[in-house]
mmCIF file of the protein (N, C-alpha, C, O) and its ligand, coordinates in Angstrom:
data_MODEL
# 
_entry.id   MODEL 
# 
loop_
_entity.id 
_entity.type 
_entity.pdbx_number_of_molecules 
1 polymer     1 
2 non-polymer 1 
# 
_entity_poly.entity_id                      1 
_entity_poly.type                           'polypeptide(L)' 
_entity_poly.nstd_linkage                   no 
_entity_poly.nstd_monomer                   no 
_entity_poly.pdbx_seq_one_letter_code       MVEKLTENNKTYYICEECSFAYKDKKTALKCEAWCRKYKSCNVEITKHAVKI 
_entity_poly.pdbx_seq_one_letter_code_can   MVEKLTENNKTYYICEECSFAYKDKKTALKCEAWCRKYKSCNVEITKHAVKI 
_entity_poly.pdbx_strand_id                 A 
# 
loop_
_entity_poly_seq.entity_id 
_entity_poly_seq.num 
_entity_poly_seq.mon_id 
_entity_poly_seq.hetero 
1 1  MET n 
1 2  VAL n 
1 3  GLU n 
1 4  LYS n 
1 5  LEU n 
1 6  THR n 
1 7  GLU n 
1 8  ASN n 
1 9  ASN n 
1 10 LYS n 
1 11 THR n 
1 12 TYR n 
1 13 TYR n 
1 14 ILE n 
1 15 CYS n 
1 16 GLU n 
1 17 GLU n 
1 18 CYS n 
1 19 SER n 
1 20 PHE n 
1 21 ALA n 
1 22 TYR n 
1 23 LYS n 
1 24 ASP n 
1 25 LYS n 
1 26 LYS n 
1 27 THR n 
1 28 ALA n 
1 29 LEU n 
1 30 LYS n 
1 31 CYS n 
1 32 GLU n 
1 33 ALA n 
1 34 TRP n 
1 35 CYS n 
1 36 ARG n 
1 37 LYS n 
1 38 TYR n 
1 39 LYS n 
1 40 SER n 
1 41 CYS n 
1 42 ASN n 
1 43 VAL n 
1 44 GLU n 
1 45 ILE n 
1 46 THR n 
1 47 LYS n 
1 48 HIS n 
1 49 ALA n 
1 50 VAL n 
1 51 LYS n 
1 52 ILE n 
# 
loop_
_struct_asym.id 
_struct_asym.entity_id 
A 1 
B 2 
# 
loop_
_chem_comp.id 
_chem_comp.type 
_chem_comp.mon_nstd_flag 
ALA 'L-peptide linking' y 
ARG 'L-peptide linking' y 
ASN 'L-peptide linking' y 
ASP 'L-peptide linking' y 
CYS 'L-peptide linking' y 
GLU 'L-peptide linking' y 
HIS 'L-peptide linking' y 
ILE 'L-peptide linking' y 
LEU 'L-peptide linking' y 
LYS 'L-peptide linking' y 
MET 'L-peptide linking' y 
PHE 'L-peptide linking' y 
SER 'L-peptide linking' y 
THR 'L-peptide linking' y 
TRP 'L-peptide linking' y 
TYR 'L-peptide linking' y 
VAL 'L-peptide linking' y 
ZN  non-polymer         . 
# 
_pdbx_entity_nonpoly.entity_id   2 
_pdbx_entity_nonpoly.name        ? 
_pdbx_entity_nonpoly.comp_id     ZN 
# 
_pdbx_nonpoly_scheme.asym_id         B 
_pdbx_nonpoly_scheme.entity_id       2 
_pdbx_nonpoly_scheme.mon_id          ZN 
_pdbx_nonpoly_scheme.ndb_seq_num     1 
_pdbx_nonpoly_scheme.pdb_seq_num     101 
_pdbx_nonpoly_scheme.auth_seq_num    101 
_pdbx_nonpoly_scheme.pdb_mon_id      ZN 
_pdbx_nonpoly_scheme.auth_mon_id     ZN 
_pdbx_nonpoly_scheme.pdb_strand_id   A 
_pdbx_nonpoly_scheme.pdb_ins_code    . 
# 
loop_
_atom_site.group_PDB 
_atom_site.id 
_atom_site.type_symbol 
_atom_site.label_atom_id 
_atom_site.label_alt_id 
_atom_site.label_comp_id 
_atom_site.label_asym_id 
_atom_site.label_entity_id 
_atom_site.label_seq_id 
_atom_site.pdbx_PDB_ins_code 
_atom_site.Cartn_x 
_atom_site.Cartn_y 
_atom_site.Cartn_z 
_atom_site.occupancy 
_atom_site.B_iso_or_equiv 
_atom_site.pdbx_formal_charge 
_atom_site.auth_seq_id 
_atom_site.auth_comp_id 
_atom_site.auth_asym_id 
_atom_site.auth_atom_id 
_atom_site.pdbx_PDB_model_num 
ATOM   1   N  N  . MET A 1 1  ? -9.526  -0.955  -5.037 1.00 0.00 ? 1   MET A N  1 
ATOM   2   C  CA . MET A 1 1  ? -9.085  -2.231  -4.453 1.00 0.00 ? 1   MET A CA 1 
ATOM   3   C  C  . MET A 1 1  ? -7.566  -2.340  -4.469 1.00 0.00 ? 1   MET A C  1 
ATOM   4   O  O  . MET A 1 1  ? -6.918  -1.944  -5.437 1.00 0.00 ? 1   MET A O  1 
ATOM   5   N  N  . VAL A 1 2  ? -7.016  -2.867  -3.418 1.00 0.00 ? 2   VAL A N  1 
ATOM   6   C  CA . VAL A 1 2  ? -5.582  -3.116  -3.329 1.00 0.00 ? 2   VAL A CA 1 
ATOM   7   C  C  . VAL A 1 2  ? -5.194  -4.152  -4.386 1.00 0.00 ? 2   VAL A C  1 
ATOM   8   O  O  . VAL A 1 2  ? -5.850  -5.181  -4.550 1.00 0.00 ? 2   VAL A O  1 
ATOM   9   N  N  . GLU A 1 3  ? -4.118  -3.847  -5.088 1.00 0.00 ? 3   GLU A N  1 
ATOM   10  C  CA . GLU A 1 3  ? -3.681  -4.724  -6.163 1.00 0.00 ? 3   GLU A CA 1 
ATOM   11  C  C  . GLU A 1 3  ? -2.565  -5.641  -5.673 1.00 0.00 ? 3   GLU A C  1 
ATOM   12  O  O  . GLU A 1 3  ? -1.652  -5.210  -4.970 1.00 0.00 ? 3   GLU A O  1 
ATOM   13  N  N  . LYS A 1 4  ? -2.654  -6.891  -6.052 1.00 0.00 ? 4   LYS A N  1 
ATOM   14  C  CA . LYS A 1 4  ? -1.643  -7.862  -5.652 1.00 0.00 ? 4   LYS A CA 1 
ATOM   15  C  C  . LYS A 1 4  ? -0.586  -7.955  -6.745 1.00 0.00 ? 4   LYS A C  1 
ATOM   16  O  O  . LYS A 1 4  ? -0.909  -8.094  -7.925 1.00 0.00 ? 4   LYS A O  1 
ATOM   17  N  N  . LEU A 1 5  ? 0.667   -7.877  -6.345 1.00 0.00 ? 5   LEU A N  1 
ATOM   18  C  CA . LEU A 1 5  ? 1.752   -7.928  -7.311 1.00 0.00 ? 5   LEU A CA 1 
ATOM   19  C  C  . LEU A 1 5  ? 2.808   -8.924  -6.859 1.00 0.00 ? 5   LEU A C  1 
ATOM   20  O  O  . LEU A 1 5  ? 3.249   -8.909  -5.710 1.00 0.00 ? 5   LEU A O  1 
ATOM   21  N  N  . THR A 1 6  ? 3.202   -9.786  -7.779 1.00 0.00 ? 6   THR A N  1 
ATOM   22  C  CA . THR A 1 6  ? 4.256   -10.746 -7.430 1.00 0.00 ? 6   THR A CA 1 
ATOM   23  C  C  . THR A 1 6  ? 5.511   -10.410 -8.222 1.00 0.00 ? 6   THR A C  1 
ATOM   24  O  O  . THR A 1 6  ? 5.499   -10.355 -9.452 1.00 0.00 ? 6   THR A O  1 
ATOM   25  N  N  . GLU A 1 7  ? 6.583   -10.190 -7.492 1.00 0.00 ? 7   GLU A N  1 
ATOM   26  C  CA . GLU A 1 7  ? 7.846   -9.802  -8.109 1.00 0.00 ? 7   GLU A CA 1 
ATOM   27  C  C  . GLU A 1 7  ? 8.976   -10.568 -7.414 1.00 0.00 ? 7   GLU A C  1 
ATOM   28  O  O  . GLU A 1 7  ? 9.082   -10.550 -6.188 1.00 0.00 ? 7   GLU A O  1 
ATOM   29  N  N  . ASN A 1 8  ? 9.808   -11.229 -8.193 1.00 0.00 ? 8   ASN A N  1 
ATOM   30  C  CA . ASN A 1 8  ? 10.912  -12.028 -7.628 1.00 0.00 ? 8   ASN A CA 1 
ATOM   31  C  C  . ASN A 1 8  ? 10.445  -12.960 -6.509 1.00 0.00 ? 8   ASN A C  1 
ATOM   32  O  O  . ASN A 1 8  ? 11.074  -13.058 -5.455 1.00 0.00 ? 8   ASN A O  1 
ATOM   33  N  N  . ASN A 1 9  ? 9.351   -13.627 -6.762 1.00 0.00 ? 9   ASN A N  1 
ATOM   34  C  CA . ASN A 1 9  ? 8.777   -14.573 -5.799 1.00 0.00 ? 9   ASN A CA 1 
ATOM   35  C  C  . ASN A 1 9  ? 8.311   -13.938 -4.493 1.00 0.00 ? 9   ASN A C  1 
ATOM   36  O  O  . ASN A 1 9  ? 8.087   -14.632 -3.501 1.00 0.00 ? 9   ASN A O  1 
ATOM   37  N  N  . LYS A 1 10 ? 8.168   -12.634 -4.501 1.00 0.00 ? 10  LYS A N  1 
ATOM   38  C  CA . LYS A 1 10 ? 7.632   -11.964 -3.317 1.00 0.00 ? 10  LYS A CA 1 
ATOM   39  C  C  . LYS A 1 10 ? 6.309   -11.321 -3.693 1.00 0.00 ? 10  LYS A C  1 
ATOM   40  O  O  . LYS A 1 10 ? 6.122   -10.847 -4.813 1.00 0.00 ? 10  LYS A O  1 
ATOM   41  N  N  . THR A 1 11 ? 5.419   -11.316 -2.758 1.00 0.00 ? 11  THR A N  1 
ATOM   42  C  CA . THR A 1 11 ? 4.110   -10.753 -3.016 1.00 0.00 ? 11  THR A CA 1 
ATOM   43  C  C  . THR A 1 11 ? 3.971   -9.397  -2.338 1.00 0.00 ? 11  THR A C  1 
ATOM   44  O  O  . THR A 1 11 ? 4.278   -9.231  -1.157 1.00 0.00 ? 11  THR A O  1 
ATOM   45  N  N  . TYR A 1 12 ? 3.504   -8.447  -3.109 1.00 0.00 ? 12  TYR A N  1 
ATOM   46  C  CA . TYR A 1 12 ? 3.293   -7.107  -2.577 1.00 0.00 ? 12  TYR A CA 1 
ATOM   47  C  C  . TYR A 1 12 ? 1.852   -6.696  -2.812 1.00 0.00 ? 12  TYR A C  1 
ATOM   48  O  O  . TYR A 1 12 ? 1.172   -7.210  -3.701 1.00 0.00 ? 12  TYR A O  1 
ATOM   49  N  N  . TYR A 1 13 ? 1.414   -5.777  -2.007 1.00 0.00 ? 13  TYR A N  1 
ATOM   50  C  CA . TYR A 1 13 ? 0.069   -5.242  -2.163 1.00 0.00 ? 13  TYR A CA 1 
ATOM   51  C  C  . TYR A 1 13 ? 0.197   -3.753  -2.408 1.00 0.00 ? 13  TYR A C  1 
ATOM   52  O  O  . TYR A 1 13 ? 0.846   -3.033  -1.650 1.00 0.00 ? 13  TYR A O  1 
ATOM   53  N  N  . ILE A 1 14 ? -0.428  -3.311  -3.472 1.00 0.00 ? 14  ILE A N  1 
ATOM   54  C  CA . ILE A 1 14 ? -0.278  -1.924  -3.898 1.00 0.00 ? 14  ILE A CA 1 
ATOM   55  C  C  . ILE A 1 14 ? -1.518  -1.113  -3.556 1.00 0.00 ? 14  ILE A C  1 
ATOM   56  O  O  . ILE A 1 14 ? -2.642  -1.514  -3.859 1.00 0.00 ? 14  ILE A O  1 
ATOM   57  N  N  . CYS A 1 15 ? -1.298  0.025   -2.925 1.00 0.00 ? 15  CYS A N  1 
ATOM   58  C  CA . CYS A 1 15 ? -2.402  0.955   -2.684 1.00 0.00 ? 15  CYS A CA 1 
ATOM   59  C  C  . CYS A 1 15 ? -2.768  1.607   -4.015 1.00 0.00 ? 15  CYS A C  1 
ATOM   60  O  O  . CYS A 1 15 ? -1.920  2.193   -4.687 1.00 0.00 ? 15  CYS A O  1 
ATOM   61  N  N  . GLU A 1 16 ? -4.013  1.499   -4.375 1.00 0.00 ? 16  GLU A N  1 
ATOM   62  C  CA . GLU A 1 16 ? -4.450  2.000   -5.670 1.00 0.00 ? 16  GLU A CA 1 
ATOM   63  C  C  . GLU A 1 16 ? -4.387  3.524   -5.739 1.00 0.00 ? 16  GLU A C  1 
ATOM   64  O  O  . GLU A 1 16 ? -4.219  4.093   -6.818 1.00 0.00 ? 16  GLU A O  1 
ATOM   65  N  N  . GLU A 1 17 ? -4.519  4.169   -4.616 1.00 0.00 ? 17  GLU A N  1 
ATOM   66  C  CA . GLU A 1 17 ? -4.558  5.630   -4.575 1.00 0.00 ? 17  GLU A CA 1 
ATOM   67  C  C  . GLU A 1 17 ? -3.173  6.265   -4.697 1.00 0.00 ? 17  GLU A C  1 
ATOM   68  O  O  . GLU A 1 17 ? -2.988  7.209   -5.465 1.00 0.00 ? 17  GLU A O  1 
ATOM   69  N  N  . CYS A 1 18 ? -2.212  5.755   -3.951 1.00 0.00 ? 18  CYS A N  1 
ATOM   70  C  CA . CYS A 1 18 ? -0.904  6.411   -3.929 1.00 0.00 ? 18  CYS A CA 1 
ATOM   71  C  C  . CYS A 1 18 ? 0.212   5.544   -4.526 1.00 0.00 ? 18  CYS A C  1 
ATOM   72  O  O  . CYS A 1 18 ? 1.351   5.993   -4.658 1.00 0.00 ? 18  CYS A O  1 
ATOM   73  N  N  . SER A 1 19 ? -0.120  4.313   -4.881 1.00 0.00 ? 19  SER A N  1 
ATOM   74  C  CA . SER A 1 19 ? 0.827   3.389   -5.527 1.00 0.00 ? 19  SER A CA 1 
ATOM   75  C  C  . SER A 1 19 ? 1.985   2.933   -4.646 1.00 0.00 ? 19  SER A C  1 
ATOM   76  O  O  . SER A 1 19 ? 2.973   2.404   -5.155 1.00 0.00 ? 19  SER A O  1 
ATOM   77  N  N  . PHE A 1 20 ? 1.880   3.124   -3.356 1.00 0.00 ? 20  PHE A N  1 
ATOM   78  C  CA . PHE A 1 20 ? 2.886   2.571   -2.466 1.00 0.00 ? 20  PHE A CA 1 
ATOM   79  C  C  . PHE A 1 20 ? 2.666   1.063   -2.373 1.00 0.00 ? 20  PHE A C  1 
ATOM   80  O  O  . PHE A 1 20 ? 1.540   0.576   -2.475 1.00 0.00 ? 20  PHE A O  1 
ATOM   81  N  N  . ALA A 1 21 ? 3.764   0.338   -2.177 1.00 0.00 ? 21  ALA A N  1 
ATOM   82  C  CA . ALA A 1 21 ? 3.682   -1.121  -2.078 1.00 0.00 ? 21  ALA A CA 1 
ATOM   83  C  C  . ALA A 1 21 ? 3.909   -1.567  -0.645 1.00 0.00 ? 21  ALA A C  1 
ATOM   84  O  O  . ALA A 1 21 ? 4.745   -1.015  0.071  1.00 0.00 ? 21  ALA A O  1 
ATOM   85  N  N  . TYR A 1 22 ? 3.159   -2.562  -0.244 1.00 0.00 ? 22  TYR A N  1 
ATOM   86  C  CA . TYR A 1 22 ? 3.287   -3.107  1.109  1.00 0.00 ? 22  TYR A CA 1 
ATOM   87  C  C  . TYR A 1 22 ? 3.398   -4.618  1.054  1.00 0.00 ? 22  TYR A C  1 
ATOM   88  O  O  . TYR A 1 22 ? 2.858   -5.258  0.153  1.00 0.00 ? 22  TYR A O  1 
ATOM   89  N  N  . LYS A 1 23 ? 4.101   -5.183  2.023  1.00 0.00 ? 23  LYS A N  1 
ATOM   90  C  CA . LYS A 1 23 ? 4.229   -6.633  2.080  1.00 0.00 ? 23  LYS A CA 1 
ATOM   91  C  C  . LYS A 1 23 ? 2.992   -7.241  2.712  1.00 0.00 ? 23  LYS A C  1 
ATOM   92  O  O  . LYS A 1 23 ? 2.712   -8.432  2.574  1.00 0.00 ? 23  LYS A O  1 
ATOM   93  N  N  . ASP A 1 24 ? 2.279   -6.405  3.391  1.00 0.00 ? 24  ASP A N  1 
ATOM   94  C  CA . ASP A 1 24 ? 1.160   -6.856  4.192  1.00 0.00 ? 24  ASP A CA 1 
ATOM   95  C  C  . ASP A 1 24 ? -0.142  -6.265  3.644  1.00 0.00 ? 24  ASP A C  1 
ATOM   96  O  O  . ASP A 1 24 ? -0.278  -5.050  3.507  1.00 0.00 ? 24  ASP A O  1 
ATOM   97  N  N  . LYS A 1 25 ? -1.068  -7.126  3.343  1.00 0.00 ? 25  LYS A N  1 
ATOM   98  C  CA . LYS A 1 25 ? -2.308  -6.668  2.734  1.00 0.00 ? 25  LYS A CA 1 
ATOM   99  C  C  . LYS A 1 25 ? -3.095  -5.733  3.650  1.00 0.00 ? 25  LYS A C  1 
ATOM   100 O  O  . LYS A 1 25 ? -3.715  -4.769  3.202  1.00 0.00 ? 25  LYS A O  1 
ATOM   101 N  N  . LYS A 1 26 ? -3.053  -6.043  4.934  1.00 0.00 ? 26  LYS A N  1 
ATOM   102 C  CA . LYS A 1 26 ? -3.778  -5.234  5.911  1.00 0.00 ? 26  LYS A CA 1 
ATOM   103 C  C  . LYS A 1 26 ? -3.313  -3.777  5.868  1.00 0.00 ? 26  LYS A C  1 
ATOM   104 O  O  . LYS A 1 26 ? -4.123  -2.851  5.905  1.00 0.00 ? 26  LYS A O  1 
ATOM   105 N  N  . THR A 1 27 ? -1.996  -3.593  5.790  1.00 0.00 ? 27  THR A N  1 
ATOM   106 C  CA . THR A 1 27 ? -1.438  -2.242  5.769  1.00 0.00 ? 27  THR A CA 1 
ATOM   107 C  C  . THR A 1 27 ? -1.806  -1.541  4.469  1.00 0.00 ? 27  THR A C  1 
ATOM   108 O  O  . THR A 1 27 ? -2.111  -0.348  4.465  1.00 0.00 ? 27  THR A O  1 
ATOM   109 N  N  . ALA A 1 28 ? -1.779  -2.273  3.382  1.00 0.00 ? 28  ALA A N  1 
ATOM   110 C  CA . ALA A 1 28 ? -2.147  -1.688  2.083  1.00 0.00 ? 28  ALA A CA 1 
ATOM   111 C  C  . ALA A 1 28 ? -3.603  -1.234  2.089  1.00 0.00 ? 28  ALA A C  1 
ATOM   112 O  O  . ALA A 1 28 ? -3.936  -0.174  1.558  1.00 0.00 ? 28  ALA A O  1 
ATOM   113 N  N  . LEU A 1 29 ? -4.448  -2.032  2.683  1.00 0.00 ? 29  LEU A N  1 
ATOM   114 C  CA . LEU A 1 29 ? -5.864  -1.667  2.764  1.00 0.00 ? 29  LEU A CA 1 
ATOM   115 C  C  . LEU A 1 29 ? -6.069  -0.435  3.633  1.00 0.00 ? 29  LEU A C  1 
ATOM   116 O  O  . LEU A 1 29 ? -6.902  0.422   3.340  1.00 0.00 ? 29  LEU A O  1 
ATOM   117 N  N  . LYS A 1 30 ? -5.290  -0.365  4.708  1.00 0.00 ? 30  LYS A N  1 
ATOM   118 C  CA . LYS A 1 30 ? -5.354  0.782   5.614  1.00 0.00 ? 30  LYS A CA 1 
ATOM   119 C  C  . LYS A 1 30 ? -4.929  2.044   4.871  1.00 0.00 ? 30  LYS A C  1 
ATOM   120 O  O  . LYS A 1 30 ? -5.569  3.091   4.970  1.00 0.00 ? 30  LYS A O  1 
ATOM   121 N  N  . CYS A 1 31 ? -3.836  1.917   4.128  1.00 0.00 ? 31  CYS A N  1 
ATOM   122 C  CA . CYS A 1 31 ? -3.320  3.034   3.356  1.00 0.00 ? 31  CYS A CA 1 
ATOM   123 C  C  . CYS A 1 31 ? -4.360  3.510   2.347  1.00 0.00 ? 31  CYS A C  1 
ATOM   124 O  O  . CYS A 1 31 ? -4.633  4.705   2.234  1.00 0.00 ? 31  CYS A O  1 
ATOM   125 N  N  . GLU A 1 32 ? -4.926  2.571   1.629  1.00 0.00 ? 32  GLU A N  1 
ATOM   126 C  CA . GLU A 1 32 ? -5.901  2.925   0.607  1.00 0.00 ? 32  GLU A CA 1 
ATOM   127 C  C  . GLU A 1 32 ? -7.124  3.619   1.204  1.00 0.00 ? 32  GLU A C  1 
ATOM   128 O  O  . GLU A 1 32 ? -7.630  4.591   0.644  1.00 0.00 ? 32  GLU A O  1 
ATOM   129 N  N  . ALA A 1 33 ? -7.586  3.119   2.325  1.00 0.00 ? 33  ALA A N  1 
ATOM   130 C  CA . ALA A 1 33 ? -8.738  3.725   2.989  1.00 0.00 ? 33  ALA A CA 1 
ATOM   131 C  C  . ALA A 1 33 ? -8.412  5.157   3.413  1.00 0.00 ? 33  ALA A C  1 
ATOM   132 O  O  . ALA A 1 33 ? -9.229  6.067   3.278  1.00 0.00 ? 33  ALA A O  1 
ATOM   133 N  N  . TRP A 1 34 ? -7.190  5.329   3.931  1.00 0.00 ? 34  TRP A N  1 
ATOM   134 C  CA . TRP A 1 34 ? -6.759  6.653   4.375  1.00 0.00 ? 34  TRP A CA 1 
ATOM   135 C  C  . TRP A 1 34 ? -6.628  7.598   3.185  1.00 0.00 ? 34  TRP A C  1 
ATOM   136 O  O  . TRP A 1 34 ? -7.152  8.711   3.208  1.00 0.00 ? 34  TRP A O  1 
ATOM   137 N  N  . CYS A 1 35 ? -5.937  7.156   2.160  1.00 0.00 ? 35  CYS A N  1 
ATOM   138 C  CA . CYS A 1 35 ? -5.694  7.988   0.967  1.00 0.00 ? 35  CYS A CA 1 
ATOM   139 C  C  . CYS A 1 35 ? -7.005  8.450   0.346  1.00 0.00 ? 35  CYS A C  1 
ATOM   140 O  O  . CYS A 1 35 ? -7.152  9.604   -0.056 1.00 0.00 ? 35  CYS A O  1 
ATOM   141 N  N  . ARG A 1 36 ? -7.942  7.534   0.280  1.00 0.00 ? 36  ARG A N  1 
ATOM   142 C  CA . ARG A 1 36 ? -9.224  7.837   -0.341 1.00 0.00 ? 36  ARG A CA 1 
ATOM   143 C  C  . ARG A 1 36 ? -9.994  8.864   0.477  1.00 0.00 ? 36  ARG A C  1 
ATOM   144 O  O  . ARG A 1 36 ? -10.633 9.762   -0.072 1.00 0.00 ? 36  ARG A O  1 
ATOM   145 N  N  . LYS A 1 37 ? -9.926  8.721   1.775  1.00 0.00 ? 37  LYS A N  1 
ATOM   146 C  CA . LYS A 1 37 ? -10.694 9.585   2.657  1.00 0.00 ? 37  LYS A CA 1 
ATOM   147 C  C  . LYS A 1 37 ? -10.081 10.982  2.773  1.00 0.00 ? 37  LYS A C  1 
ATOM   148 O  O  . LYS A 1 37 ? -10.780 11.994  2.716  1.00 0.00 ? 37  LYS A O  1 
ATOM   149 N  N  . TYR A 1 38 ? -8.746  11.008  2.940  1.00 0.00 ? 38  TYR A N  1 
ATOM   150 C  CA . TYR A 1 38 ? -8.101  12.292  3.234  1.00 0.00 ? 38  TYR A CA 1 
ATOM   151 C  C  . TYR A 1 38 ? -7.340  12.887  2.065  1.00 0.00 ? 38  TYR A C  1 
ATOM   152 O  O  . TYR A 1 38 ? -6.842  14.009  2.161  1.00 0.00 ? 38  TYR A O  1 
ATOM   153 N  N  . LYS A 1 39 ? -7.242  12.156  0.960  1.00 0.00 ? 39  LYS A N  1 
ATOM   154 C  CA . LYS A 1 39 ? -6.517  12.615  -0.228 1.00 0.00 ? 39  LYS A CA 1 
ATOM   155 C  C  . LYS A 1 39 ? -5.071  12.994  0.091  1.00 0.00 ? 39  LYS A C  1 
ATOM   156 O  O  . LYS A 1 39 ? -4.486  13.877  -0.535 1.00 0.00 ? 39  LYS A O  1 
ATOM   157 N  N  . SER A 1 40 ? -4.522  12.307  1.072  1.00 0.00 ? 40  SER A N  1 
ATOM   158 C  CA . SER A 1 40 ? -3.117  12.482  1.404  1.00 0.00 ? 40  SER A CA 1 
ATOM   159 C  C  . SER A 1 40 ? -2.632  11.205  2.062  1.00 0.00 ? 40  SER A C  1 
ATOM   160 O  O  . SER A 1 40 ? -3.416  10.297  2.337  1.00 0.00 ? 40  SER A O  1 
ATOM   161 N  N  . CYS A 1 41 ? -1.335  11.142  2.310  1.00 0.00 ? 41  CYS A N  1 
ATOM   162 C  CA . CYS A 1 41 ? -0.796  9.923   2.904  1.00 0.00 ? 41  CYS A CA 1 
ATOM   163 C  C  . CYS A 1 41 ? -0.535  10.098  4.386  1.00 0.00 ? 41  CYS A C  1 
ATOM   164 O  O  . CYS A 1 41 ? -0.198  11.185  4.854  1.00 0.00 ? 41  CYS A O  1 
ATOM   165 N  N  . ASN A 1 42 ? -0.697  9.018   5.102  1.00 0.00 ? 42  ASN A N  1 
ATOM   166 C  CA . ASN A 1 42 ? -0.417  8.994   6.519  1.00 0.00 ? 42  ASN A CA 1 
ATOM   167 C  C  . ASN A 1 42 ? 0.997   8.429   6.718  1.00 0.00 ? 42  ASN A C  1 
ATOM   168 O  O  . ASN A 1 42 ? 1.261   7.271   6.392  1.00 0.00 ? 42  ASN A O  1 
ATOM   169 N  N  . VAL A 1 43 ? 1.888   9.247   7.247  1.00 0.00 ? 43  VAL A N  1 
ATOM   170 C  CA . VAL A 1 43 ? 3.286   8.837   7.427  1.00 0.00 ? 43  VAL A CA 1 
ATOM   171 C  C  . VAL A 1 43 ? 3.391   7.564   8.272  1.00 0.00 ? 43  VAL A C  1 
ATOM   172 O  O  . VAL A 1 43 ? 4.263   6.725   8.046  1.00 0.00 ? 43  VAL A O  1 
ATOM   173 N  N  . GLU A 1 44 ? 2.500   7.439   9.232  1.00 0.00 ? 44  GLU A N  1 
ATOM   174 C  CA . GLU A 1 44 ? 2.494   6.260   10.088 1.00 0.00 ? 44  GLU A CA 1 
ATOM   175 C  C  . GLU A 1 44 ? 2.221   4.983   9.283  1.00 0.00 ? 44  GLU A C  1 
ATOM   176 O  O  . GLU A 1 44 ? 2.629   3.887   9.670  1.00 0.00 ? 44  GLU A O  1 
ATOM   177 N  N  . ILE A 1 45 ? 1.540   5.148   8.181  1.00 0.00 ? 45  ILE A N  1 
ATOM   178 C  CA . ILE A 1 45 ? 1.249   3.988   7.319  1.00 0.00 ? 45  ILE A CA 1 
ATOM   179 C  C  . ILE A 1 45 ? 2.327   3.841   6.238  1.00 0.00 ? 45  ILE A C  1 
ATOM   180 O  O  . ILE A 1 45 ? 2.828   2.745   5.992  1.00 0.00 ? 45  ILE A O  1 
ATOM   181 N  N  . THR A 1 46 ? 2.669   4.953   5.605  1.00 0.00 ? 46  THR A N  1 
ATOM   182 C  CA . THR A 1 46 ? 3.603   4.870   4.474  1.00 0.00 ? 46  THR A CA 1 
ATOM   183 C  C  . THR A 1 46 ? 5.023   4.510   4.892  1.00 0.00 ? 46  THR A C  1 
ATOM   184 O  O  . THR A 1 46 ? 5.828   4.112   4.049  1.00 0.00 ? 46  THR A O  1 
ATOM   185 N  N  . LYS A 1 47 ? 5.344   4.640   6.167  1.00 0.00 ? 47  LYS A N  1 
ATOM   186 C  CA . LYS A 1 47 ? 6.680   4.222   6.604  1.00 0.00 ? 47  LYS A CA 1 
ATOM   187 C  C  . LYS A 1 47 ? 6.841   2.706   6.495  1.00 0.00 ? 47  LYS A C  1 
ATOM   188 O  O  . LYS A 1 47 ? 7.958   2.191   6.528  1.00 0.00 ? 47  LYS A O  1 
ATOM   189 N  N  . HIS A 1 48 ? 5.741   2.011   6.368  1.00 0.00 ? 48  HIS A N  1 
ATOM   190 C  CA . HIS A 1 48 ? 5.800   0.564   6.198  1.00 0.00 ? 48  HIS A CA 1 
ATOM   191 C  C  . HIS A 1 48 ? 5.890   0.167   4.726  1.00 0.00 ? 48  HIS A C  1 
ATOM   192 O  O  . HIS A 1 48 ? 6.022   -1.012  4.395  1.00 0.00 ? 48  HIS A O  1 
ATOM   193 N  N  . ALA A 1 49 ? 5.817   1.160   3.856  1.00 0.00 ? 49  ALA A N  1 
ATOM   194 C  CA . ALA A 1 49 ? 5.885   0.870   2.426  1.00 0.00 ? 49  ALA A CA 1 
ATOM   195 C  C  . ALA A 1 49 ? 7.249   0.331   2.033  1.00 0.00 ? 49  ALA A C  1 
ATOM   196 O  O  . ALA A 1 49 ? 8.259   0.669   2.650  1.00 0.00 ? 49  ALA A O  1 
ATOM   197 N  N  . VAL A 1 50 ? 7.275   -0.508  1.005  1.00 0.00 ? 50  VAL A N  1 
ATOM   198 C  CA . VAL A 1 50 ? 8.543   -1.062  0.552  1.00 0.00 ? 50  VAL A CA 1 
ATOM   199 C  C  . VAL A 1 50 ? 8.811   -0.668  -0.898 1.00 0.00 ? 50  VAL A C  1 
ATOM   200 O  O  . VAL A 1 50 ? 7.891   -0.417  -1.677 1.00 0.00 ? 50  VAL A O  1 
ATOM   201 N  N  . LYS A 1 51 ? 10.076  -0.623  -1.229 1.00 0.00 ? 51  LYS A N  1 
ATOM   202 C  CA . LYS A 1 51 ? 10.471  -0.331  -2.604 1.00 0.00 ? 51  LYS A CA 1 
ATOM   203 C  C  . LYS A 1 51 ? 10.517  -1.629  -3.385 1.00 0.00 ? 51  LYS A C  1 
ATOM   204 O  O  . LYS A 1 51 ? 11.020  -2.641  -2.897 1.00 0.00 ? 51  LYS A O  1 
ATOM   205 N  N  . ILE A 1 52 ? 9.999   -1.596  -4.581 1.00 0.00 ? 52  ILE A N  1 
ATOM   206 C  CA . ILE A 1 52 ? 10.020  -2.792  -5.410 1.00 0.00 ? 52  ILE A CA 1 
ATOM   207 C  C  . ILE A 1 52 ? 11.163  -2.699  -6.418 1.00 0.00 ? 52  ILE A C  1 
ATOM   208 O  O  . ILE A 1 52 ? 11.356  -3.615  -7.218 1.00 0.00 ? 52  ILE A O  1 
HETATM 209 ZN ZN . ZN  B 2 .  ? -2.068  4.907   -0.175 1.00 0.00 2 101 ZN  A ZN 1 
# 
């Protein structure tokens, strides 16, 4: 499950598989589904990741 994290009053969603953070839950869920299925990251998804 995507983990919700609040840092400096901003909410992030963390992919449980690769630990990338996203501002958007939909993207985090997409990432997690991809990571779980293919055991790798999709650049098209991870480019939306943000640094915390
Ligand atoms: Zn991921």
